[in-house]
Steps between C-alpha positions, in 0.01 A plus 500: 500500500544127418440247780777237500414132510501344843771270366729800533437565872858384571600843364312694766743746666533523879464829675821718529598872512598555145697779313604539139867505419630589159327672209122536456487245228707215379793399727338647811372255768268511801670357810452516872627823658727300735659337199556829328682646803676194646663294222865414535547304177341474162522227234378659181471307171370694201617866479457600130495879467322589830648453842306773677371244749852405603602869520211583744567192712864612520397856606264353764772257613846655450681186608313263285699240296367421152585201283355571155505300177390571141665394178322769302596789732810676631701818431698340218174393323358844519821661384507268198136580412571869533789480254309276267195739485723800456683353204225300318184496702299209648482211234178371652312820408274461194600837363851640490555739797565862438819662616309680773334178614834322501663771705213494759519127531883507534467763782233288671709186505819687595317647794381149599860374470640765729221456759540129499871520547462735793225310678627146474823529694623414855228309682281506198642235258382409151592213267404496133382139498190295459394315818422137416423187690847400394762680300646378174690797364683816621186706441307297764516448867321228699235606752693335771821695418312823459367495860836425664553730797161652469370374834791601717256755651129510584228689326571407139267575204481282196380682186463310169366623162641289219218472235389141581843368595381482861348154449833346412623608847187379690652200676821680607321811592243336721772292669704817557207681654419212733860461600542870580149586613620670812717740300271582207262793575332507156486363145389725216438337168337556166345178378452456118281274287264413786236359258711269290727406786235498769614177664866634535373838616277341776773267620757786524259745674371239743863389570611855593176589682529192721802672655455867430130614468363704221431872594424655165411418140478725191418414139730619222264676251743438204345162443158328483299332777423132524138378495501459878597867544874462578730735306761310290767702673478575874723667761482329833665609829559241772609615846541374857368827638121445482204423719330162518189619322431592137513855386188697565503620141508214254434716194786602278667733401550681832439873476821698558717194496447328167547657158472361152816360352401649166359850578334523160269213605263463789611286788359149548234481768408180677385376850496180703 
């Protein structure tokens, strides 16, 4: 168990009644129970091939509206990959795929394509675009445009996992959270490159936490740990529903709630 530097005390979570939503591993998140059961809208950037978190939130909140964005995802992307792998295999593989491997991969992506098409419909909308500070092509949408209509109702969750792209959105994101603080019940984010981009990381976390307090933190075990103990990738949950005192347990991971992102490796342990 590594003791974090006191310089990282701004990451201490406040006490809240927490539950896990989504898979026991990557793409699952620990959030307050009230958020899990009373969220009317979700802004989700970064879907990739796993949207189990969104599925469970929709099951818990049948009337939830979702605005999702990801240039690398979508039913058409998965359908294309299925056809490509069936015909010639994945070109990124070091060795040529066998016929059986190509068939299995094609079935996998075809299944993803069908599930994606079924889930993202009606109130659950998806756009295959990058979310940028400002857009310069048809493949991009500005952050300001992407959140249009999001705050028509209360109890909105913001979820962002875009592999380091979160820092480009820092100024607009913090401004959005401050402007809509009475409507946002939580912010769930994965922060990348916390060592080499420490200043940007701290500014973004402090900016969000000044409006919506931190209630949970978890280290992604797919990467290394900085000398002061902070994992280079961390998942942080911010939420309004918390007590005015720090959590009684400031040692992570939390038993029964946290699971390693990579199950083949031990989880990252640290404490405040």
